[in-house]
LUMPA-131428 format. One record per residue (C-alpha): residue number from 1; y negated, z negated, x; residue in one letter. Coordinates in Angstrom, 2 decimals, always signed. Each point is the difference from the previous one (the first is absolute). Layout:
<nutors>
(nutor NUM, (Y, Z, X), a)
...
</nutors>
This chain:
<nutors>
(nutor 1, (-60.88, +97.58, -60.17), m)
(nutor 2, (-1.72, +1.28, +3.09), g)
(nutor 3, (+1.16, -0.20, +3.59), k)
(nutor 4, (-2.33, -2.89, +0.68), k)
(nutor 5, (+1.37, -2.06, -2.91), g)
(nutor 6, (+3.60, +0.46, +1.17), k)
(nutor 7, (-0.90, -1.11, +3.50), l)
(nutor 8, (-1.61, -3.22, -1.31), g)
(nutor 9, (+3.08, -0.84, -2.04), k)
(nutor 10, (+2.27, +0.39, +3.03), v)
(nutor 11, (-2.20, -2.28, +2.11), k)
(nutor 12, (+0.09, -2.62, -2.70), g)
(nutor 13, (+3.78, +0.05, -0.13), m)
(nutor 14, (+0.25, -0.31, +3.80), l)
(nutor 15, (-2.40, -2.94, -0.05), l)
(nutor 16, (+2.08, -1.76, -2.65), m)
(nutor 17, (+3.21, +0.56, +2.00), a)
(nutor 18, (-1.65, -1.39, +3.12), l)
(nutor 19, (-1.14, -3.13, -1.84), l)
(nutor 20, (+3.51, -0.60, -1.37), l)
(nutor 21, (+1.55, +0.41, +3.47), f)
(nutor 22, (-2.46, -2.47, +1.51), c)
(nutor 23, (+0.77, -2.54, -2.75), a)
(nutor 24, (+3.71, +0.47, +0.71), f)
(nutor 25, (-0.47, -0.64, +3.73), l)
(nutor 26, (-2.10, -3.05, -0.69), t)
(nutor 27, (+2.68, -1.48, -2.28), g)
(nutor 28, (+2.74, +0.58, +2.55), c)
(nutor 29, (-2.06, -1.65, +2.67), s)
(nutor 30, (-0.57, -3.06, -2.15), l)
(nutor 31, (+3.71, -0.24, -0.83), l)
(nutor 32, (+0.96, +0.36, +3.67), d)
(nutor 33, (-2.39, -2.76, +1.01), i)
(nutor 34, (+1.39, -2.27, -2.72), k)
(nutor 35, (+3.56, +0.77, +1.06), d)
(nutor 36, (-0.66, -0.95, +3.58), g)
(nutor 37, (+0.53, +3.52, +1.22), g)
(nutor 38, (+3.62, +0.02, -1.08), q)
(nutor 39, (-0.28, +2.54, -2.70), g)
(nutor 40, (-0.47, -0.34, -3.70), m)
(nutor 41, (+1.59, -2.85, -1.90), t)
(nutor 42, (+0.32, -1.11, -3.55), n)
(nutor 43, (-3.61, -0.42, -1.15), p)
(nutor 44, (+1.13, -2.93, -2.18), d)
(nutor 45, (+1.17, -2.01, +3.10), y)
(nutor 46, (-2.59, -2.46, +1.28), v)
(nutor 47, (+0.36, -0.96, +3.69), e)
(nutor 48, (-0.85, -3.63, +0.89), p)
(nutor 49, (-3.13, -0.50, +1.93), e)
(nutor 50, (+0.34, -0.10, +3.83), k)
(nutor 51, (-1.35, -3.56, +0.11), d)
(nutor 52, (+2.81, -1.09, -2.34), e)
(nutor 53, (+2.69, +1.51, +2.34), i)
(nutor 54, (-1.44, -1.73, +3.07), d)
(nutor 55, (-0.08, -3.32, -1.84), e)
(nutor 56, (+3.67, +0.28, -1.04), e)
(nutor 57, (+1.08, +0.93, +3.54), n)
(nutor 58, (-2.02, -2.89, +1.42), s)
(nutor 59, (+1.61, -2.57, -2.38), e)
(nutor 60, (+3.48, +1.28, +0.82), k)
(nutor 61, (-0.69, -0.15, +3.73), a)
(nutor 62, (-1.35, -3.51, -0.32), q)
(nutor 63, (+3.08, -1.12, -1.94), y)
(nutor 64, (+2.35, +1.52, +2.59), e)
(nutor 65, (-1.98, -1.68, +2.75), k)
(nutor 66, (+0.20, -3.32, -1.84), y)
(nutor 67, (+3.77, +0.33, -0.43), r)
(nutor 68, (+0.47, +0.86, +3.68), f)
(nutor 69, (-2.15, -2.88, +1.18), e)
(nutor 70, (+1.75, -2.40, -2.39), k)
(nutor 71, (+3.46, +1.06, +1.19), n)
(nutor 72, (-1.12, -0.21, +3.61), q)
(nutor 73, (-1.44, -3.48, -0.56), h)
(nutor 74, (+3.22, -1.23, -1.63), e)
(nutor 75, (+2.02, +1.51, +2.84), k)
(nutor 76, (-2.21, -1.73, +2.55), n)
(nutor 77, (+0.41, -3.30, -1.83), l)
(nutor 78, (+3.79, +0.39, +0.06), d)
(nutor 79, (-0.06, +0.92, +3.67), e)
(nutor 80, (-2.25, -2.94, +0.81), e)
(nutor 81, (+2.12, -2.49, -1.94), a)
(nutor 82, (+3.44, +1.26, +0.97), q)
(nutor 83, (-0.51, +0.44, +3.74), p)
(nutor 84, (-1.36, -3.54, +0.19), e)
(nutor 85, (+3.39, -1.33, -1.03), e)
(nutor 86, (+1.90, +2.65, +1.91), d)
(nutor 87, (-2.14, -0.56, +3.05), q)
(nutor 88, (+0.56, -3.72, -0.20), a)
(nutor 89, (+3.76, +0.54, +0.10), a)
(nutor 90, (+0.01, +3.02, +2.30), s)
(nutor 91, (+1.17, -2.16, +2.95), w)
(nutor 92, (+3.24, -0.86, -1.80), l)
(nutor 93, (+3.05, +1.85, +1.29), s)
(nutor 94, (+2.80, +0.98, -2.35), e)
(nutor 95, (+2.07, -3.00, +1.06), s)
(nutor 96, (-3.09, -2.22, -0.20), g)
(nutor 97, (-0.78, +1.13, -3.54), g)
(nutor 98, (+3.58, -0.57, -1.08), q)
(nutor 99, (+0.08, -3.48, +1.58), a)
(nutor 100, (-3.32, -0.83, -1.68), l)
(nutor 101, (+1.30, +1.07, -3.43), a)
(nutor 102, (+3.18, -2.03, +0.45), e)
(nutor 103, (-1.97, -3.04, +1.14), e)
(nutor 104, (-2.33, +0.12, -3.01), q)
(nutor 105, (+2.92, +0.51, -2.37), e)
(nutor 106, (+1.59, -3.13, +1.47), s)
(nutor 107, (-3.22, -1.94, -0.58), l)
(nutor 108, (-0.05, +1.09, -3.64), r)
(nutor 109, (+3.67, -0.93, -0.43), d)
(nutor 110, (-0.82, -3.54, +1.12), y)
(nutor 111, (-3.13, -0.16, -2.14), g)
(nutor 112, (-2.23, -0.34, +3.08), a)
(nutor 113, (-3.58, +1.24, +0.20), v)
(nutor 114, (-0.27, -0.01, +3.79), l)
(nutor 115, (+2.43, +0.38, +2.84), g)
(nutor 116, (-0.79, -1.26, +3.49), a)
(nutor 117, (+1.65, -0.62, +3.35), a)
(nutor 118, (-0.94, -1.63, +3.27), f)
(nutor 119, (-0.24, +2.50, +2.86), l)
(nutor 120, (-0.38, -2.36, +2.93), g)
(nutor 121, (-2.46, -1.77, +2.25), y)
(nutor 122, (-2.05, +2.29, +2.21), t)
(nutor 123, (-3.65, +0.65, +0.76), a)
(nutor 124, (+0.51, +3.75, -0.21), d)
(nutor 125, (+1.88, +1.77, -2.78), y)
(nutor 126, (+0.85, +2.92, +2.26), s)
(nutor 127, (+1.91, -2.25, +2.43), f)
(nutor 128, (+2.66, +2.30, +1.54), p)
(nutor 129, (+3.48, -0.52, -1.40), g)
(nutor 130, (-1.13, -2.04, -2.96), k)
(nutor 131, (-1.79, +2.94, -1.59), q)
(nutor 132, (+3.14, +2.12, +0.24), k)
(nutor 133, (+2.02, -2.93, -1.28), q)
(nutor 134, (-2.25, -0.40, -3.01), r)
(nutor 135, (+0.06, +3.70, -0.81), e)
(nutor 136, (+3.79, +0.10, +0.09), e)
(nutor 137, (+0.21, -3.10, -2.18), t)
(nutor 138, (-2.76, +1.20, -2.35), y)
(nutor 139, (-0.02, +3.85, +0.17), p)
(nutor 140, (-3.09, +0.15, -2.20), y)
(nutor 141, (-2.05, -1.65, +2.79), l)
(nutor 142, (+0.59, +2.87, +2.41), e)
(nutor 143, (-3.31, +1.74, +0.66), g)
(nutor 144, (-1.95, -2.31, -2.31), i)
(nutor 145, (-3.72, +0.85, +0.41), p)
(nutor 146, (-2.38, -2.41, +1.68), a)
(nutor 147, (-1.99, -0.59, -3.20), e)
(nutor 148, (+3.08, -1.65, -1.52), r)
(nutor 149, (+0.29, -2.51, +2.85), i)
(nutor 150, (-2.18, -3.00, -0.85), i)
(nutor 151, (-0.78, -2.20, +2.99), e)
(nutor 152, (-1.40, -3.47, -0.61), y)
(nutor 153, (+0.06, -3.18, +2.07), e)
(nutor 154, (+3.48, -1.00, +1.14), g)
(nutor 155, (+3.22, +1.23, +1.61), d)
(nutor 156, (+2.37, +0.26, -2.98), e)
(nutor 157, (+0.78, +3.47, -1.34), w)
(nutor 158, (+1.20, +0.79, -3.51), y)
(nutor 159, (+0.82, +3.09, -2.04), v)
(nutor 160, (-1.06, -0.21, -3.65), i)
(nutor 161, (+1.10, +2.36, -2.76), l)
(nutor 162, (-0.80, +0.05, -3.77), p)
(nutor 163, (+2.80, +0.93, -2.39), e)
(nutor 164, (-2.05, +2.87, -1.49), a)
(nutor 165, (-3.35, +1.78, +0.29), a)
(nutor 166, (-1.39, -1.55, -3.20), d)
(nutor 167, (-0.65, -3.25, +1.87), w)
(nutor 168, (-3.34, -0.47, +1.75), s)
(nutor 169, (+0.56, -1.80, +3.30), i)
(nutor 170, (-2.74, -1.87, +1.86), s)
(nutor 171, (+0.05, -1.99, +3.24), v)
(nutor 172, (-2.63, -2.72, +0.32), e)
(nutor 173, (-0.82, -2.52, +2.69), a)
(nutor 174, (+0.31, -3.61, -1.08), c)
(nutor 175, (-0.72, -3.49, +1.30), n)
(nutor 176, (+1.61, -3.36, -0.76), w)
(nutor 177, (-1.61, -3.42, -0.10), n)
(nutor 178, (+0.94, -2.67, +2.54), e)
(nutor 179, (+3.00, -1.38, -1.88), d)
(nutor 180, (+1.15, +3.47, -1.16), f)
(nutor 181, (-0.33, -0.88, -3.68), t)
(nutor 182, (-2.61, +2.60, -0.93), d)
(nutor 183, (-0.78, +3.54, +1.03), i)
(nutor 184, (-3.06, +2.23, -0.07), s)
(nutor 185, (+0.23, +3.79, +0.04), v)
(nutor 186, (-2.37, +1.96, +2.20), g)
(nutor 187, (-0.32, +3.55, +1.35), e)
(nutor 188, (+1.88, +2.91, -1.57), l)
(nutor 189, (+2.01, +1.54, +2.84), l)
(nutor 190, (+1.73, +2.84, -1.84), w)
(nutor 191, (+0.66, +1.35, -3.49), e)
(nutor 192, (+2.18, +2.81, -1.31), g)
(nutor 193, (+1.83, +1.35, -3.06), t)
(nutor 194, (+2.34, +2.65, +1.39), d)
(nutor 195, (+3.28, -1.95, +0.00), g)
(nutor 196, (+0.55, +0.50, +3.74), l)
(nutor 197, (+0.72, -2.61, +2.69), p)
(nutor 198, (-2.55, -1.68, +2.24), v)
(nutor 199, (+0.43, -1.92, +3.23), i)
(nutor 200, (-1.91, -3.25, +0.37), l)
(nutor 201, (-0.81, -2.15, +3.00), r)
(nutor 202, (-1.05, -3.56, -0.86), c)
(nutor 203, (+0.61, -3.77, +0.41), n)
(nutor 204, (-1.19, -1.98, +3.00), l)
(nutor 205, (+2.73, -2.61, -0.41), g)
(nutor 206, (+3.00, -1.06, -2.04), d)
(nutor 207, (-1.84, -2.64, -2.02), l)
(nutor 208, (-1.71, +2.33, -2.46), h)
(nutor 209, (-0.82, +3.62, -0.72), s)
(nutor 210, (-3.49, +1.33, +0.59), n)
(nutor 211, (+0.29, +2.90, -2.48), v)
(nutor 212, (+0.86, +0.40, -3.66), r)
(nutor 213, (+1.79, +3.00, -1.47), i)
(nutor 214, (-0.89, +0.75, -3.62), t)
(nutor 215, (+1.82, +2.43, -2.27), a)
(nutor 216, (-1.76, +0.91, -3.27), r)
(nutor 217, (+1.06, +2.04, -3.02), k)
(nutor 218, (-2.04, -0.36, -3.16), g)
(nutor 219, (-0.49, -3.71, -0.65), s)
(nutor 220, (+2.94, -0.97, +2.21), r)
(nutor 221, (-0.55, -1.39, +3.52), e)
(nutor 222, (+2.49, -0.99, +2.69), v)
(nutor 223, (-1.06, -1.89, +3.14), f)
(nutor 224, (+1.91, -0.41, +3.25), w)
(nutor 225, (-0.92, -1.67, +3.28), y)
(nutor 226, (+2.04, +1.54, +2.84), p)
(nutor 227, (+2.29, -2.54, +1.60), c)
(nutor 228, (+3.05, +0.41, +2.26), y)
(nutor 229, (+2.84, -2.53, -0.08), l)
(nutor 230, (+1.38, +0.00, +3.55), a)
(nutor 231, (+3.09, -2.02, -0.92), f)
(nutor 232, (+0.91, +2.47, -2.75), a)
(nutor 233, (-0.96, +3.15, +1.86), g)
(nutor 234, (-2.04, +1.39, -2.91), e)
(nutor 235, (-3.22, -0.37, -1.98), i)
(nutor 236, (-0.64, -2.83, -2.42), e)
(nutor 237, (+0.75, +1.64, -3.36), p)
(nutor 238, (-1.33, -0.76, -3.48), t)
(nutor 239, (+1.18, +1.04, -3.45), e)
(nutor 240, (-1.91, +3.28, +0.26), e)
(nutor 241, (+0.05, +0.59, +3.76), v)
(nutor 242, (+3.30, +0.69, +1.72), m)
(nutor 243, (+1.32, +0.82, +3.46), q)
(nutor 244, (+0.35, +3.75, +0.50), l)
(nutor 245, (+3.65, +0.97, -0.12), v)
(nutor 246, (-0.04, +2.66, +2.74), s)
(nutor 247, (-1.19, -2.59, +2.50), g)
(nutor 248, (+1.41, -3.26, -1.26), s)
(nutor 249, (-0.39, -1.16, +3.56), y)
(nutor 250, (-2.01, +1.41, +2.86), m)
(nutor 251, (+1.32, -1.05, +3.41), p)
(nutor 252, (-2.75, -1.39, +2.18), e)
(nutor 253, (+1.69, +0.58, +3.35), e)
(nutor 254, (-1.93, +3.19, +0.63), g)
(nutor 255, (+1.02, -0.04, +3.65), y)
(nutor 256, (+3.65, +0.33, -1.07), l)
(nutor 257, (-0.57, +2.72, -2.55), y)
(nutor 258, (+1.49, +3.37, +0.88), g)
(nutor 259, (+1.88, -1.42, +2.98), m)
(nutor 260, (+3.55, +0.34, -1.24), e)
(nutor 261, (+2.62, -0.55, +2.65), g)
(nutor 262, (+0.31, -2.69, +2.63), s)
(nutor 263, (-2.55, -1.78, +2.12), w)
(nutor 264, (+1.57, +0.14, +3.42), y)
(nutor 265, (-0.52, -2.15, +3.09), c)
(nutor 266, (+1.61, +1.05, +3.31), d)
(nutor 267, (-2.21, -2.05, +2.34), s)
(nutor 268, (+1.53, -3.43, -0.65), a)
(nutor 269, (+1.99, -1.98, +2.55), e)
(nutor 270, (+2.33, -2.95, -0.27), t)
(nutor 271, (-0.76, -3.23, +1.82), d)
(nutor 272, (+2.22, +1.33, +2.80), a)
(nutor 273, (-2.09, +3.17, +0.28), g)
(nutor 274, (+2.50, +2.33, -1.67), e)
(nutor 275, (-1.48, +2.93, -1.99), p)
(nutor 276, (+0.22, -0.63, -3.73), y)
(nutor 277, (-1.03, +1.88, -3.15), f)
(nutor 278, (-0.80, -0.80, -3.62), y)
(nutor 279, (-0.15, +2.17, -3.12), s)
(nutor 280, (-1.70, -1.32, -3.16), v)
(nutor 281, (-0.27, +1.83, -3.33), t)
(nutor 282, (-2.09, -1.28, -2.91), f)
(nutor 283, (+1.12, +1.40, -3.34), l)
(nutor 284, (-1.85, -0.02, -3.33), t)
(nutor 285, (+1.29, +0.69, -3.50), g)
(nutor 286, (-1.19, +2.74, -2.33), e)
(nutor 287, (-2.51, -2.43, -1.48), d)
(nutor 288, (-1.47, -0.67, +3.45), g)
(nutor 289, (+1.20, -3.59, +0.29), f)
(nutor 290, (+1.44, -1.15, +3.34), p)
(nutor 291, (+3.72, +0.49, -0.13), l)
(nutor 292, (+2.34, -0.19, +3.00), d)
(nutor 293, (-0.26, -0.35, +3.73), m)
(nutor 294, (+2.47, +1.57, +2.42), w)
(nutor 295, (-0.01, -1.41, +3.50), y)
(nutor 296, (+2.27, +0.77, +2.90), y)
(nutor 297, (-0.15, -0.07, +3.77), g)
(nutor 298, (+1.91, -0.20, +3.22), g)
(nutor 299, (+0.13, +0.97, +3.66), f)
(nutor 300, (-1.27, +3.21, +1.53), l)
(nutor 301, (+2.25, +1.28, +2.76), n)
(nutor 302, (-1.69, +3.03, +1.58), e)
(nutor 303, (-1.43, +0.94, -3.39), g)
(nutor 304, (+3.28, -0.50, -1.88), v)
(nutor 305, (-0.19, -2.49, -2.86), e)
(nutor 306, (+2.59, -2.77, -0.20), e)
(nutor 307, (-0.65, -1.58, -3.38), i)
(nutor 308, (+0.74, -3.72, +0.00), c)
(nutor 309, (-1.27, -1.04, -3.42), f)
(nutor 310, (-0.88, +1.46, -3.36), f)
(nutor 311, (-1.76, -2.29, -2.44), w)
(nutor 312, (-1.11, +0.84, -3.50), d)
(nutor 313, (-2.20, -2.01, -2.28), g)
(nutor 314, (-3.28, +0.05, -1.88), s)
(nutor 315, (-3.69, -0.63, +0.58), y)
(nutor 316, (-3.18, -0.77, -1.92), a)
(nutor 317, (-3.71, +0.18, +0.71), y)
(nutor 318, (-1.35, -3.16, +1.51), g)
(nutor 319, (-3.66, +0.77, -0.71), d)
(nutor 320, (-1.96, +2.31, -2.35), p)
(nutor 321, (-0.48, +2.60, +2.72), l)
(nutor 322, (+3.71, +0.12, +0.76), g)
(nutor 323, (-0.58, -0.54, +3.73), e)
(nutor 324, (+2.32, -2.99, +0.13), s)
(nutor 325, (+3.54, +0.18, -1.34), l)
(nutor 326, (+2.48, -2.68, -0.94), e)
(nutor 327, (+3.56, +1.06, +0.77), f)
(nutor 328, (+3.53, -1.07, -0.90), w)
(nutor 329, (+2.83, +1.55, +2.03), l)
(nutor 330, (+3.75, -0.37, -0.38), n)
(nutor 331, (+1.62, -0.79, +3.35), t)
(nutor 332, (+3.49, -1.14, +1.00), p)
(nutor 333, (-1.45, -3.50, +0.43), d)
(nutor 334, (-1.65, -0.08, -3.41), g)
(nutor 335, (-3.42, +0.95, -1.33), i)
(nutor 336, (-2.80, +0.28, +2.53), r)
(nutor 337, (-3.50, -0.25, -1.51), s)
(nutor 338, (-3.56, -0.21, +1.21), g)
(nutor 339, (-3.38, +1.73, +0.13), t)
(nutor 340, (-1.09, +2.90, +2.18), i)
(nutor 341, (-3.42, +1.57, +0.53), w)
(nutor 342, (-0.39, +3.79, +0.17), l)
(nutor 343, (-2.87, +1.81, +1.68), n)
(nutor 344, (-0.27, +3.78, +0.10), l)
(nutor 345, (-2.05, +1.54, +2.81), e)
(nutor 346, (+0.16, +3.77, +0.12), g)
(nutor 347, (+3.64, +1.00, -0.04), d)
(nutor 348, (+1.29, -3.38, +1.14), y)
(nutor 349, (+0.94, -3.01, -2.09), l)
(nutor 350, (+0.16, -3.44, +1.58), s)
(nutor 351, (+2.17, -2.63, -1.67), i)
(nutor 352, (-0.71, -3.63, +0.85), q)
(nutor 353, (+2.05, -3.05, -0.95), e)
(nutor 354, (-2.08, -2.60, -1.87), m)
(nutor 355, (+2.04, -2.67, -1.77), e)
(nutor 356, (+3.61, -0.82, -0.74), g)
(nutor 357, (+3.02, +1.53, +1.72), d)
(nutor 358, (-0.45, +2.42, +2.88), a)
(nutor 359, (-0.18, +3.62, -1.07), f)
(nutor 360, (+1.14, +1.25, +3.41), f)
(nutor 361, (+3.43, -1.52, +0.62), p)
(nutor 362, (+0.72, +0.91, +3.60), f)
(nutor 363, (-3.33, +0.44, +1.79), t)
(nutor 364, (-2.33, -2.67, +1.33), g)
(nutor 365, (-3.28, +1.45, -1.26), g)
(nutor 366, (-1.45, -0.70, -3.43), s)
(nutor 367, (-1.86, +3.34, -0.17), v)
(nutor 368, (+1.52, +3.47, +0.33), e)
(nutor 369, (-1.53, +3.46, -0.35), t)
(nutor 370, (+1.62, +2.61, -2.26), f)
(nutor 371, (-0.60, +3.67, -0.61), y)
(nutor 372, (+1.04, +2.05, -2.98), l)
(nutor 373, (+3.22, +1.92, +0.28), r)
(nutor 374, (-0.23, +2.21, -3.11), p)
(nutor 375, (+3.04, +0.47, -2.12), e)
(nutor 376, (+1.63, +3.31, +0.83), a)
(nutor 377, (-0.47, +2.71, -2.61), e)
(nutor 378, (+2.46, +2.79, -0.79), p)
(nutor 379, (-0.33, +3.05, +2.20), g)
(nutor 380, (+0.21, +3.61, -1.11), e)
(nutor 381, (+3.76, -0.32, -0.40), n)
(nutor 382, (-0.23, -3.30, -1.85), g)
(nutor 383, (+1.17, -2.08, +2.98), d)
(nutor 384, (-1.35, -3.36, +1.12), f)
(nutor 385, (+0.35, +0.37, +3.76), s)
(nutor 386, (-1.02, -3.13, +1.88), g)
(nutor 387, (+0.36, -2.27, -3.02), n)
(nutor 388, (+3.71, -0.77, +0.37), e)
(nutor 389, (-0.47, -3.65, +0.99), m)
(nutor 390, (-2.09, -0.76, -3.09), d)
(nutor 391, (+2.59, +1.71, -2.18), l)
(nutor 392, (+2.73, -2.18, +1.51), l)
(nutor 393, (-1.99, -3.20, -0.37), l)
(nutor 394, (-0.54, +0.76, -3.68), a)
(nutor 395, (+3.75, -0.53, -0.61), q)
(nutor 396, (+0.75, -3.39, -1.58), a)
(nutor 397, (+3.17, -0.60, +2.03), e)
(nutor 398, (-1.87, +0.66, +3.25), v)
(nutor 399, (-2.76, -2.44, -0.99), q)
(nutor 400, (+2.62, -2.61, -0.85), e)
(nutor 401, (+1.73, +0.33, +3.37), k)
(nutor 402, (-3.31, -0.16, +1.86), l)
(nutor 403, (-0.87, -3.17, -1.90), n)
(nutor 404, (+3.31, -1.42, +1.22), q)
(nutor 405, (-1.19, +0.41, +3.58), g)
(nutor 406, (+1.38, +3.40, +0.93), m)
(nutor 407, (-1.97, +2.65, +1.89), a)
(nutor 408, (-0.27, +3.80, -0.11), i)
(nutor 409, (+0.18, +2.35, +2.94), r)
(nutor 410, (-0.32, +3.74, +0.31), d)
(nutor 411, (+3.19, +1.75, +1.10), v)
(nutor 412, (-0.35, +2.74, +2.60), d)
(nutor 413, (+0.84, +3.43, -1.33), g)
(nutor 414, (+0.24, +1.35, -3.54), m)
(nutor 415, (+2.73, +0.97, -2.42), d)
(nutor 416, (+0.34, +2.57, -2.73), t)
(nutor 417, (+0.83, -1.37, -3.45), v)
(nutor 418, (+0.58, +2.35, -2.92), q)
(nutor 419, (-1.72, +2.76, +1.90), g)
(nutor 420, (-3.11, -2.05, +0.87), e)
(nutor 421, (-1.07, -1.29, +3.40), a)
(nutor 422, (-0.20, -3.81, -0.13), c)
(nutor 423, (-1.52, -2.71, +2.17), v)
(nutor 424, (+2.49, -2.78, +0.82), l)
(nutor 425, (-0.62, -3.75, -0.10), f)
(nutor 426, (+2.11, -3.03, +0.84), a)
(nutor 427, (-0.32, -3.34, -1.79), l)
(nutor 428, (+1.47, -3.00, +1.78), g)
(nutor 429, (-0.46, -3.28, +1.79), t)
(nutor 430, (-2.24, -0.49, +3.00), e)
(nutor 431, (+1.66, -2.26, +2.60), h)
(nutor 432, (-1.71, -1.21, +3.18), p)
(nutor 433, (+1.99, +2.40, +2.14), d)
(nutor 434, (+0.87, +2.83, -2.38), q)
(nutor 435, (-0.51, +1.61, -3.40), f)
(nutor 436, (+3.09, +0.14, -2.23), v)
(nutor 437, (-0.15, +2.82, -2.56), a)
(nutor 438, (+1.68, -0.82, -3.29), e)
(nutor 439, (-1.26, +2.73, -2.36), y)
(nutor 440, (-1.03, +3.59, +0.56), y)
(nutor 441, (-2.41, +1.99, -2.15), y)
(nutor 442, (-1.13, +3.62, -0.05), a)
(nutor 443, (-3.29, +1.13, -1.57), v)
(nutor 444, (-0.78, +3.64, -0.68), s)
(nutor 445, (-3.46, +1.50, +0.16), s)
(nutor 446, (+0.23, +0.74, -3.75), s)
(nutor 447, (+0.30, -3.73, -0.77), g)
(nutor 448, (+3.76, -0.46, -0.47), a)
(nutor 449, (+1.47, -3.20, +1.49), v)
(nutor 450, (+3.67, -0.31, +0.98), y)
(nutor 451, (+2.22, -2.89, +1.12), r)
(nutor 452, (+3.02, +0.46, +2.25), m)
(nutor 453, (+3.29, -1.14, -1.48), d)
(nutor 454, (+1.56, -2.42, +2.53), d)
(nutor 455, (+3.56, +1.08, -0.79), l)
(nutor 456, (-0.34, +3.79, -0.16), t)
(nutor 457, (-3.08, +0.59, +2.12), g)
(nutor 458, (-1.34, +2.27, -2.74), e)
(nutor 459, (-3.56, -0.05, -1.26), w)
(nutor 460, (-0.50, -1.09, -3.60), e)
(nutor 461, (-3.31, +0.10, -1.87), p)
(nutor 462, (-1.69, -3.24, -0.97), i)
</nutors>
């Protein structure tokens, strides 16, 4: 072979090698594109199309979004439903909630559907004194929101409470025919299903009620027409409506509420012009009913009390507002009874004799003005300084001797009994020309009362 033939053969081999190398590069490029630029993979593996990946991610995102929105919606529903009940009862204090639960349990024990109580006669529910009185008697009324106070025509106020929240309560206006034999129901004044109390103002007079209370549960209905029985001191009950236990009676003498202690008069004079004083205390029982009356008085000698009488007895309201009182007092001459009229103006209470025996035994006037002398409260050391006379008068033997006609006088000076400083008093007979002391008493500021032994001169506790 010549030189030219060898050169052609070499060129052919180089051309073949170049073609093979180009084919190799082309194949690698195709594989790299298919592999996403990540290098070569198993040629048997088939990647899903990009559209398929986007579709799967989109469905998953939509599902997660749906779950989130569903959970959020359910949470919002719970928050909307729960706070409505919680918000409705948010004004209840801990003691109010406990009193409410106990009251409703009592209603269930008696098989009652509704509990109610008369709160008093007043044109304004927020009347000072009475509001505090109501809230102490019914703790669950403290802070009751305005939307739960239903005001209709009239001056009678009631609290109404269902035995449980599964009763729907409605308050509707109603009208009676001329002979009060038929009734027609009118405007819906209020409706609720939360099991919480409401306060209602209604009734223009005592002859009939101008509202109807309806309790509904399923097919069962209970109707009640609010009515207060003044002679009984409570509402008119039915088989399914009962008087609330916590306020079996609501005192109506709002002007006396919160005025514990003695009403004191130091401006009186006898017919002869001698300075005289009176001290009257009206007491009520735990149920609020009028209970006892303590009444004492005597001369004032340069500000020093000389007690001439101490009468005890009882009293009752003479009218629905409690402004007139009928009294019965035990005196050495027998029972003294009559009627007095009370009128509070600011801090002063005037008492006027109306009928029966005279209320003021030794003065010529039938009207006297009193001011409140609050009952002394314990000081930081537990003492009752300034309340010694009241502590002495609370002793039964002292009351008995005063009812027998004796009098009490302060004794100048003090004495120490069992390590305590005591105020001294003398109990004896008042003669025209002198006072004869027959018994001596010592009262400590801590409340201890002692009697002097006539034979030994030693103090002995009562």
